[in-house]
N, C-alpha and C positions, 0 to 999 in steps of 0.2 A: 504494500500500500504506500502510495506517495504522500508524504506529509508536507505541509506548508509551515514555515516559521510564522510567528505572530506578526512579524513585519509584513511578510508576503500576504497573509490573510487580511491584514488591515488595509493594505494598498489595493488589493483586488476588490474589496467591498467599500472603499471610500470612507473608512473610519480611521480612528487612531488606535495605536496599541494600548493606550491608556483605557479606551472604551472597552477593548477586549478584556483587559484586566478587571474592570468594574463588573462586566458580565460574569466573569469567572467568580469574583468575590461574592456576587449575589446568587450564584448557583444556577444561572439561566443558560450559560454556554461554557461548558467545561472543555479544556483542551483535550484532544484525542490522546495525546501523550505528553508526558513531562519528563525531561531528562533529569534523573535524580542527582546526577553529579553537577550539572551546570544550572539546573532550574529552568532551562529553556522550555518554552511551551510550543507545542506543535498541533496543527489542526488539519482536518481533511477538507477537500473541496466540497464534499457532500454537506458539511456543516454550514455552508453558505446559505442553504435554504432555510435553516433555522434562524440564522442571522437576519435574513431578509424579513422573516416574520417578526422578529424582535424589533427591527427598525420601523416596520410598518405600524406596529402597535404603539411604539413610542411616538411616532409622527401624529397619531390621532389622540395622544394624550394619556395613554396608560402608563402607570408608574412601573418601575422595575419589579416591585413586589407583586403587583397585579399580573405582570407578564410571567413571573415565576410560577404563580398559582395556575395560570392557564396552561403553561407548558407541563407542569407537574401533573395536572389533571388529565391532559391528553385526550379530552373528550370534545368532539365537534359540537355537540348540543350545548355543552357548557360554554364553549367559545361563542356560539351564536347568541346565547343569552347575554353574555358579558358585553358583546358588541352592541346588542340592541339597547341595553341599559346605558352604555356609554354614548350611543348616538343620541338618546333622549337628552342627555346632559349637554351634548354639543349643540343641539337644536335650541335648548333653553338659553344657553350662553349667547347663541347667535341672535335670538330674539332680544336679549338684553343689549347686545351691541347695536342692533338695528335701532332700538329706542335711543340709546346713547348717541348714535350718529344723528338721528332725527333732532334730538335736543341741541346738539352742537351746531348743526346746520341752521336750526331755527334761531339760535342765539347770534350766529354770524349774520343772518339776515336782519335781525333786530338792530345790530350795530350799524349795518349799512343803511337801514331806514332812518335811524336817528341822525346819522351823519349827513344823509341826503334827504331831508324832510320833504314829504309830498306837499302839494298845494292844498292848503286847508281852507275851510269855510267857503267852498265853491261847489255847487251842485253839478254833478257830471252824470253821464249815462255810460255804463260799462256792460259789455257782454261777458258773462261769467260762466265758467264750466261747472258741472255738478261736483259737489263735494260732500263727504260723509261727516256727520256730526253725531256726537253722543250728547243727549240732553238731560237736564236735571231740573227738578222742581225747585222753586225759590220761594221763600216766605213772602207773604204780602207785606207791603210797606205799612208801618205803623204811622198813621197821620199825626199822632201825638209826639212822635220822635223828632226832635229838632236838631239831631246830629247832622253834620255835613254829609252829603251823599257819599263822599269817598269813604267815610267811616262806616256808613251803612253797608256799602258794597264790600268792604273788608269782612264784615260779619257774614254777608251772603257767601263770600268766597270760602269761609270756614265751613259753612253749611254744605257747599258743593264738595269740598274736600272730604268731609265725612261720608257723603254719599259714594264717592269714589272708593273709599276704604271699605265701606259696607258691602259694595258690589264685588269686592275682590279684584278690582282693577289696579294696575300699577300706578303709583303716585306720580310717575313721570307724565301722566296725562294732565296733571294739575298745572297747567301753564296757559297763558293767554285765554283765560276764561271769558267768553263773550256772553251777550244777553240776547234774548228773543222776545217777541211779542206776536201773538197770532194776528192774522189778517182781520179776523172778525173784531177783535178788541180794538185794533188800529182804526178800522173804519167807523167804529162806534165812538171814537174819540178818547178811548182809554189808552194812554201812552205809557202806563206802568208796565214794565217787563214782567212776564209770567214764567220764563224759563231761563236757564243758563246753558251754555254749550261749550264743548271743546271739539276741535277738529281731530279726526282719527284716520290713521292709515291702515293698510292691510296688515302691517307688521304688529299692530296692536292686538291681534288675536281675537279673544272673546269680545273685547270692547268694540272692535270693528264689526263683528257679526251682529252686535246689538244696536248698531248705529242706524241712523236714518239719512236720507239723501236731501241735501239742499239742491233743488232742481237747477239745471242750467237755464240761462236766459238773461234778458236785459234787466238791469237794476238802476234805479237812481242811487247814486252813491255820494257820500260827502265825508271828507277826512277832517278830523279835528284833533288838536292836542288838548288832552284833559288839563284844565286849568284849576286854579284855586277856587274851590266851591265853599269856602268857609262862611260866605255870606248867604248860603242857601240856594245859590243859583244852580238850576238844573240845566246844564249846557246840552245834554243829550236831548232832553225834552224840547228845548228851544229849537235845536237844529232839526229834530224829527218833525216838528210842526211846520217849519219852513219847507221841508221836503214834501210834506203832504199838501201844503198850499200850492207848491210848484207843480205837483202832479195834477192837481185840480185845475190850475191855470192852463196847463198845456194839454189837458184832456186825456192824460194817461190813466189807465185803470190799475189799481193795486191788485196784483194777482197772486201774492204769496205773503208769507210771514215776514215781518221785519226782523233783521238780525244785525247786531252791532258787533263787529269783529275787531279784536285788538290786534293790530299789525305790529306793534312794538311796545315793550314795556321794560323798564329798568328799575325793579324794586331794590336792587343791591346797593345803589349809591345814594339813595335819598331815604332818610329815616322818618321824615314827616309824612310823605305820601308817595305814591307811585308816579313816575313819569310815564304817561301812556298816550299812545296814538291810536285813535279809534277810526274805524271805517264803518259808516252807517249804510245799510242796504235796504232798499224797498223794491221788491220785484214788481215790474210794471209790464203792462200790455198796451197795445194801441187799439183805439176804437175800430 
């Protein structure tokens, strides 16, 4: 039988001699022969197939102890079970990374929006694609509560956050929480929002499956930067009324629910209130 030195075995398989020594110490790839006088280790070329398996299992994240257990068991069914369990873990981490990437991309977009602020307080018409949202009930406003609206909204956000937790959704969804009001309430002159929402993507799993669609179509839109409302001024209500008057003046029909989308917010740098850019949407149709 032809033997390979540890150096030859390492070079043929693209690894280091140190790695072979580690595998030996872990008991997962023992030399075919050891010279008792010199301590030199020798391998056979056939052992390369076992080494291939070890490297493949390492590549997908198995520890050396796990690999030793698989090799010692020598059972194909046990290997299949171990691989299935490990794959579930990989997919779970992949979902976490997808969410992390989404948050990072969203924060980068926020930085860009704040650096290059959109035109505010001007009514525009935009053609928007369909988007998926997850909605949440919000408590009715207490007419006796004289707190600034920003303070009331912060309490509403805590209410939404609790609903996300109770539904078992990842807390990563809790960002850029917007508000909604039904078409019926809007047309009746009730401008108080009745729901909150967050946008969701397919990577959000169960939350995406439970989402509803904001239909594609034309909307009246208006951007604004959330200002100081300590005097009780309800900027959103004022702008929403302007948009409803504009729709009536131009002969547009309101064909869907109002929604206020947060396109940028930076709660990290301001401890008194959020810096927020809003985008108001009223879906419209033509006579």
